[in-house]
ChimeraX commands (.cxc) that place a marker at each C-alpha (Angstrom):
marker #1 position -170.73,46.89,-21.58 radius 0.5
marker #1 position -172.88,48.00,-18.74 radius 0.5
marker #1 position -174.73,45.44,-16.55 radius 0.5
marker #1 position -177.63,45.56,-19.03 radius 0.5
marker #1 position -175.25,44.61,-21.87 radius 0.5
marker #1 position -175.29,47.93,-23.72 radius 0.5
marker #1 position -172.03,49.00,-25.31 radius 0.5
marker #1 position -170.28,51.70,-23.29 radius 0.5
marker #1 position -166.93,51.63,-25.02 radius 0.5
marker #1 position -165.57,49.89,-28.12 radius 0.5
marker #1 position -162.11,49.51,-29.58 radius 0.5
marker #1 position -161.56,51.69,-32.71 radius 0.5
marker #1 position -159.97,48.68,-34.48 radius 0.5
marker #1 position -163.14,46.65,-33.78 radius 0.5
marker #1 position -165.23,49.48,-35.26 radius 0.5
marker #1 position -163.16,49.41,-38.47 radius 0.5
marker #1 position -163.28,45.60,-38.53 radius 0.5
marker #1 position -167.09,45.62,-38.30 radius 0.5
marker #1 position -167.65,48.64,-40.53 radius 0.5
marker #1 position -169.26,50.86,-37.85 radius 0.5
marker #1 position -168.28,54.17,-36.38 radius 0.5
marker #1 position -167.86,54.35,-32.61 radius 0.5
marker #1 position -170.84,56.71,-32.39 radius 0.5
marker #1 position -173.10,54.17,-34.15 radius 0.5
marker #1 position -172.36,51.49,-31.54 radius 0.5
marker #1 position -172.12,53.31,-28.19 radius 0.5
marker #1 position -175.37,52.78,-26.26 radius 0.5
marker #1 position -176.55,49.96,-28.54 radius 0.5
marker #1 position -177.34,46.52,-27.08 radius 0.5
marker #1 position -174.27,44.35,-27.59 radius 0.5
marker #1 position -176.29,41.52,-29.13 radius 0.5
marker #1 position -176.61,43.55,-32.38 radius 0.5
marker #1 position -173.00,42.59,-33.11 radius 0.5
marker #1 position -173.62,38.83,-32.85 radius 0.5
marker #1 position -175.32,36.35,-35.17 radius 0.5
marker #1 position -176.26,34.12,-32.22 radius 0.5
marker #1 position -179.21,35.45,-30.20 radius 0.5
marker #1 position -177.88,33.98,-26.94 radius 0.5
marker #1 position -174.28,35.14,-27.45 radius 0.5
marker #1 position -174.13,37.03,-24.16 radius 0.5
marker #1 position -176.62,34.96,-22.18 radius 0.5
marker #1 position -174.46,31.85,-21.89 radius 0.5
marker #1 position -172.07,31.45,-19.01 radius 0.5
marker #1 position -169.25,30.27,-21.30 radius 0.5
marker #1 position -166.06,32.22,-20.86 radius 0.5
marker #1 position -164.58,31.26,-24.24 radius 0.5
marker #1 position -167.08,30.61,-26.97 radius 0.5
marker #1 position -167.01,30.43,-30.73 radius 0.5
marker #1 position -169.52,32.92,-32.07 radius 0.5
marker #1 position -170.03,35.10,-35.14 radius 0.5
marker #1 position -169.87,38.85,-35.44 radius 0.5
marker #1 position -172.22,40.45,-37.94 radius 0.5
marker #1 position -170.69,43.38,-39.82 radius 0.5
marker #1 position -172.59,46.50,-40.82 radius 0.5
marker #1 position -172.79,45.05,-44.34 radius 0.5
marker #1 position -174.34,41.83,-42.96 radius 0.5
marker #1 position -171.32,39.53,-43.40 radius 0.5
marker #1 position -170.61,37.05,-40.62 radius 0.5
marker #1 position -167.14,36.63,-39.15 radius 0.5
marker #1 position -166.22,33.64,-36.97 radius 0.5
marker #1 position -164.69,34.72,-33.65 radius 0.5
marker #1 position -163.58,33.37,-30.31 radius 0.5
marker #1 position -165.31,35.55,-27.73 radius 0.5
marker #1 position -164.12,35.82,-24.15 radius 0.5
marker #1 position -165.77,37.87,-21.48 radius 0.5
marker #1 position -165.20,38.80,-17.89 radius 0.5
marker #1 position -167.78,40.16,-15.49 radius 0.5
marker #1 position -166.70,43.16,-13.42 radius 0.5
marker #1 position -168.05,43.42,-9.88 radius 0.5
marker #1 position -167.77,46.05,-7.20 radius 0.5
marker #1 position -166.60,45.36,-3.64 radius 0.5
marker #1 position -170.14,44.27,-2.69 radius 0.5
marker #1 position -170.26,41.70,-5.53 radius 0.5
marker #1 position -172.69,43.65,-7.72 radius 0.5
marker #1 position -172.09,43.53,-11.48 radius 0.5
marker #1 position -170.76,46.85,-12.74 radius 0.5
marker #1 position -169.94,45.85,-16.28 radius 0.5
marker #1 position -168.69,43.26,-18.71 radius 0.5
marker #1 position -165.47,43.31,-20.69 radius 0.5
marker #1 position -165.46,41.32,-23.92 radius 0.5
marker #1 position -162.55,40.37,-26.17 radius 0.5
marker #1 position -162.92,38.79,-29.60 radius 0.5
marker #1 position -160.37,37.04,-31.80 radius 0.5
marker #1 position -160.97,36.69,-35.54 radius 0.5
marker #1 position -161.05,33.00,-36.52 radius 0.5
marker #1 position -161.47,33.51,-40.27 radius 0.5
marker #1 position -158.00,32.24,-41.19 radius 0.5
marker #1 position -158.22,29.30,-38.80 radius 0.5
marker #1 position -161.63,28.27,-40.12 radius 0.5
marker #1 position -160.36,28.52,-43.72 radius 0.5
marker #1 position -157.33,26.38,-42.81 radius 0.5
marker #1 position -159.61,23.83,-41.09 radius 0.5
marker #1 position -161.79,23.66,-44.22 radius 0.5
marker #1 position -158.73,23.18,-46.46 radius 0.5
marker #1 position -157.52,20.43,-44.13 radius 0.5
marker #1 position -160.92,18.72,-44.13 radius 0.5
marker #1 position -161.03,18.90,-47.94 radius 0.5
marker #1 position -157.50,17.50,-48.17 radius 0.5
marker #1 position -158.43,14.69,-45.76 radius 0.5
marker #1 position -161.47,13.81,-47.88 radius 0.5
marker #1 position -159.29,13.69,-51.02 radius 0.5
marker #1 position -156.71,11.55,-49.21 radius 0.5
marker #1 position -159.44,9.18,-48.00 radius 0.5
marker #1 position -160.77,8.86,-51.57 radius 0.5
marker #1 position -157.26,8.19,-52.91 radius 0.5
marker #1 position -156.58,5.58,-50.22 radius 0.5
marker #1 position -159.85,3.83,-51.03 radius 0.5
marker #1 position -159.07,3.73,-54.75 radius 0.5
marker #1 position -155.46,2.65,-54.16 radius 0.5
marker #1 position -156.61,-0.11,-51.80 radius 0.5
marker #1 position -159.05,-1.40,-54.40 radius 0.5
marker #1 position -156.44,-1.21,-57.16 radius 0.5
marker #1 position -153.91,-3.12,-55.05 radius 0.5
marker #1 position -156.39,-5.79,-54.01 radius 0.5
marker #1 position -157.65,-6.56,-57.53 radius 0.5
marker #1 position -154.43,-8.28,-58.76 radius 0.5
marker #1 position -154.32,-10.25,-55.50 radius 0.5
marker #1 position -157.86,-11.47,-56.10 radius 0.5
marker #1 position -156.89,-12.62,-59.60 radius 0.5
marker #1 position -153.83,-14.45,-58.27 radius 0.5
marker #1 position -156.01,-16.11,-55.62 radius 0.5
marker #1 position -158.60,-17.22,-58.21 radius 0.5
marker #1 position -155.85,-18.53,-60.51 radius 0.5
marker #1 position -154.20,-20.32,-57.60 radius 0.5
marker #1 position -157.50,-21.90,-56.57 radius 0.5
marker #1 position -158.14,-23.10,-60.13 radius 0.5
marker #1 position -154.62,-24.47,-60.40 radius 0.5
marker #1 position -154.99,-26.37,-57.11 radius 0.5
marker #1 position -158.29,-27.83,-58.29 radius 0.5
marker #1 position -156.80,-28.85,-61.61 radius 0.5
marker #1 position -153.76,-30.41,-59.96 radius 0.5
marker #1 position -155.97,-32.53,-57.65 radius 0.5
marker #1 position -157.73,-34.31,-60.53 radius 0.5
marker #1 position -156.35,-37.81,-60.96 radius 0.5
marker #1 position -154.91,-38.31,-64.42 radius 0.5
marker #1 position -155.32,-42.10,-64.14 radius 0.5
marker #1 position -159.05,-41.81,-64.51 radius 0.5
marker #1 position -158.80,-40.04,-67.82 radius 0.5
marker #1 position -155.95,-41.70,-69.57 radius 0.5
marker #1 position -154.36,-39.60,-72.22 radius 0.5
marker #1 position -154.22,-41.03,-75.68 radius 0.5
marker #1 position -150.79,-41.01,-77.13 radius 0.5
marker #1 position -150.34,-41.41,-80.82 radius 0.5
marker #1 position -147.49,-41.27,-83.24 radius 0.5
marker #1 position -144.49,-43.39,-84.07 radius 0.5
marker #1 position -142.99,-43.17,-80.54 radius 0.5
marker #1 position -146.21,-43.67,-78.58 radius 0.5
marker #1 position -146.14,-47.45,-78.55 radius 0.5
marker #1 position -145.29,-48.75,-75.09 radius 0.5
marker #1 position -145.42,-45.30,-73.42 radius 0.5
marker #1 position -147.30,-44.75,-70.21 radius 0.5
marker #1 position -149.51,-41.65,-70.60 radius 0.5
marker #1 position -149.48,-40.90,-66.85 radius 0.5
marker #1 position -145.69,-40.87,-66.84 radius 0.5
marker #1 position -145.62,-38.43,-69.77 radius 0.5
marker #1 position -148.04,-36.06,-68.05 radius 0.5
marker #1 position -146.04,-36.28,-64.82 radius 0.5
marker #1 position -142.80,-35.61,-66.67 radius 0.5
marker #1 position -144.23,-32.56,-68.43 radius 0.5
marker #1 position -145.86,-31.09,-65.31 radius 0.5
marker #1 position -142.95,-31.69,-62.95 radius 0.5
marker #1 position -141.09,-28.71,-64.42 radius 0.5
marker #1 position -143.92,-26.35,-63.45 radius 0.5
marker #1 position -143.05,-26.38,-59.76 radius 0.5
marker #1 position -139.31,-26.97,-59.23 radius 0.5
marker #1 position -138.53,-28.71,-55.95 radius 0.5
marker #1 position -142.09,-29.98,-55.58 radius 0.5
marker #1 position -142.95,-33.62,-56.17 radius 0.5
marker #1 position -146.01,-33.74,-58.39 radius 0.5
marker #1 position -146.58,-37.49,-58.06 radius 0.5
marker #1 position -149.00,-37.01,-55.17 radius 0.5
marker #1 position -151.00,-34.43,-57.12 radius 0.5
marker #1 position -152.20,-36.93,-59.71 radius 0.5
marker link #1:1,2 radius 0.2
marker link #1:2,3 radius 0.2
marker link #1:3,4 radius 0.2
marker link #1:4,5 radius 0.2
marker link #1:5,6 radius 0.2
marker link #1:6,7 radius 0.2
marker link #1:7,8 radius 0.2
marker link #1:8,9 radius 0.2
marker link #1:9,10 radius 0.2
marker link #1:10,11 radius 0.2
marker link #1:11,12 radius 0.2
marker link #1:12,13 radius 0.2
marker link #1:13,14 radius 0.2
marker link #1:14,15 radius 0.2
marker link #1:15,16 radius 0.2
marker link #1:16,17 radius 0.2
marker link #1:17,18 radius 0.2
marker link #1:18,19 radius 0.2
marker link #1:19,20 radius 0.2
marker link #1:20,21 radius 0.2
marker link #1:21,22 radius 0.2
marker link #1:22,23 radius 0.2
marker link #1:23,24 radius 0.2
marker link #1:24,25 radius 0.2
marker link #1:25,26 radius 0.2
marker link #1:26,27 radius 0.2
marker link #1:27,28 radius 0.2
marker link #1:28,29 radius 0.2
marker link #1:29,30 radius 0.2
marker link #1:30,31 radius 0.2
marker link #1:31,32 radius 0.2
marker link #1:32,33 radius 0.2
marker link #1:33,34 radius 0.2
marker link #1:34,35 radius 0.2
marker link #1:35,36 radius 0.2
marker link #1:36,37 radius 0.2
marker link #1:37,38 radius 0.2
marker link #1:38,39 radius 0.2
marker link #1:39,40 radius 0.2
marker link #1:40,41 radius 0.2
marker link #1:41,42 radius 0.2
marker link #1:42,43 radius 0.2
marker link #1:43,44 radius 0.2
marker link #1:44,45 radius 0.2
marker link #1:45,46 radius 0.2
marker link #1:46,47 radius 0.2
marker link #1:47,48 radius 0.2
marker link #1:48,49 radius 0.2
marker link #1:49,50 radius 0.2
marker link #1:50,51 radius 0.2
marker link #1:51,52 radius 0.2
marker link #1:52,53 radius 0.2
marker link #1:53,54 radius 0.2
marker link #1:54,55 radius 0.2
marker link #1:55,56 radius 0.2
marker link #1:56,57 radius 0.2
marker link #1:57,58 radius 0.2
marker link #1:58,59 radius 0.2
marker link #1:59,60 radius 0.2
marker link #1:60,61 radius 0.2
marker link #1:61,62 radius 0.2
marker link #1:62,63 radius 0.2
marker link #1:63,64 radius 0.2
marker link #1:64,65 radius 0.2
marker link #1:65,66 radius 0.2
marker link #1:66,67 radius 0.2
marker link #1:67,68 radius 0.2
marker link #1:68,69 radius 0.2
marker link #1:69,70 radius 0.2
marker link #1:70,71 radius 0.2
marker link #1:71,72 radius 0.2
marker link #1:72,73 radius 0.2
marker link #1:73,74 radius 0.2
marker link #1:74,75 radius 0.2
marker link #1:75,76 radius 0.2
marker link #1:76,77 radius 0.2
marker link #1:77,78 radius 0.2
marker link #1:78,79 radius 0.2
marker link #1:79,80 radius 0.2
marker link #1:80,81 radius 0.2
marker link #1:81,82 radius 0.2
marker link #1:82,83 radius 0.2
marker link #1:83,84 radius 0.2
marker link #1:84,85 radius 0.2
marker link #1:85,86 radius 0.2
marker link #1:86,87 radius 0.2
marker link #1:87,88 radius 0.2
marker link #1:88,89 radius 0.2
marker link #1:89,90 radius 0.2
marker link #1:90,91 radius 0.2
marker link #1:91,92 radius 0.2
marker link #1:92,93 radius 0.2
marker link #1:93,94 radius 0.2
marker link #1:94,95 radius 0.2
marker link #1:95,96 radius 0.2
marker link #1:96,97 radius 0.2
marker link #1:97,98 radius 0.2
marker link #1:98,99 radius 0.2
marker link #1:99,100 radius 0.2
marker link #1:100,101 radius 0.2
marker link #1:101,102 radius 0.2
marker link #1:102,103 radius 0.2
marker link #1:103,104 radius 0.2
marker link #1:104,105 radius 0.2
marker link #1:105,106 radius 0.2
marker link #1:106,107 radius 0.2
marker link #1:107,108 radius 0.2
marker link #1:108,109 radius 0.2
marker link #1:109,110 radius 0.2
marker link #1:110,111 radius 0.2
marker link #1:111,112 radius 0.2
marker link #1:112,113 radius 0.2
marker link #1:113,114 radius 0.2
marker link #1:114,115 radius 0.2
marker link #1:115,116 radius 0.2
marker link #1:116,117 radius 0.2
marker link #1:117,118 radius 0.2
marker link #1:118,119 radius 0.2
marker link #1:119,120 radius 0.2
marker link #1:120,121 radius 0.2
marker link #1:121,122 radius 0.2
marker link #1:122,123 radius 0.2
marker link #1:123,124 radius 0.2
marker link #1:124,125 radius 0.2
marker link #1:125,126 radius 0.2
marker link #1:126,127 radius 0.2
marker link #1:127,128 radius 0.2
marker link #1:128,129 radius 0.2
marker link #1:129,130 radius 0.2
marker link #1:130,131 radius 0.2
marker link #1:131,132 radius 0.2
marker link #1:132,133 radius 0.2
marker link #1:133,134 radius 0.2
marker link #1:134,135 radius 0.2
marker link #1:135,136 radius 0.2
marker link #1:136,137 radius 0.2
marker link #1:137,138 radius 0.2
marker link #1:138,139 radius 0.2
marker link #1:139,140 radius 0.2
marker link #1:140,141 radius 0.2
marker link #1:141,142 radius 0.2
marker link #1:142,143 radius 0.2
marker link #1:143,144 radius 0.2
marker link #1:144,145 radius 0.2
marker link #1:145,146 radius 0.2
marker link #1:146,147 radius 0.2
marker link #1:147,148 radius 0.2
marker link #1:148,149 radius 0.2
marker link #1:149,150 radius 0.2
marker link #1:150,151 radius 0.2
marker link #1:151,152 radius 0.2
marker link #1:152,153 radius 0.2
marker link #1:153,154 radius 0.2
marker link #1:154,155 radius 0.2
marker link #1:155,156 radius 0.2
marker link #1:156,157 radius 0.2
marker link #1:157,158 radius 0.2
marker link #1:158,159 radius 0.2
marker link #1:159,160 radius 0.2
marker link #1:160,161 radius 0.2
marker link #1:161,162 radius 0.2
marker link #1:162,163 radius 0.2
marker link #1:163,164 radius 0.2
marker link #1:164,165 radius 0.2
marker link #1:165,166 radius 0.2
marker link #1:166,167 radius 0.2
marker link #1:167,168 radius 0.2
marker link #1:168,169 radius 0.2
marker link #1:169,170 radius 0.2
marker link #1:170,171 radius 0.2
marker link #1:171,172 radius 0.2
marker link #1:172,173 radius 0.2
view
């Protein structure tokens, strides 16, 4: 590019890539190749921009430029180099999509794993509450031929003591 940012020379591969002939681009302002209006105005050396093809498609690129100066420090031209980022951008999008799916799966799995724990907690809380109720206040009625002379509290204790081996249930009633 000349100091006024008009194309003076262009790589034949870039012409094919963009769908132009070399003759169509030489002398044109360089900004016609970019989607961003300020593509060449910024001082950034490496910048993600978009080329616009002759057919109007946009192509993501990494654009680097260097300013050429003469021995007196006056700008004599600008050299620009672009790298096609299409594949990288597609890979980034696939990765982002995969990350969203993984996040959704983790959320569902977390919920599914926590639900049985909640049920165990609720059951455990109910069991603790039930075990704290004193049986002596509500004496069980025993009936039948062997019930005479039996202590209802002792029967309840005997039947519940097998629920928690190694744990003395006498203090629970």
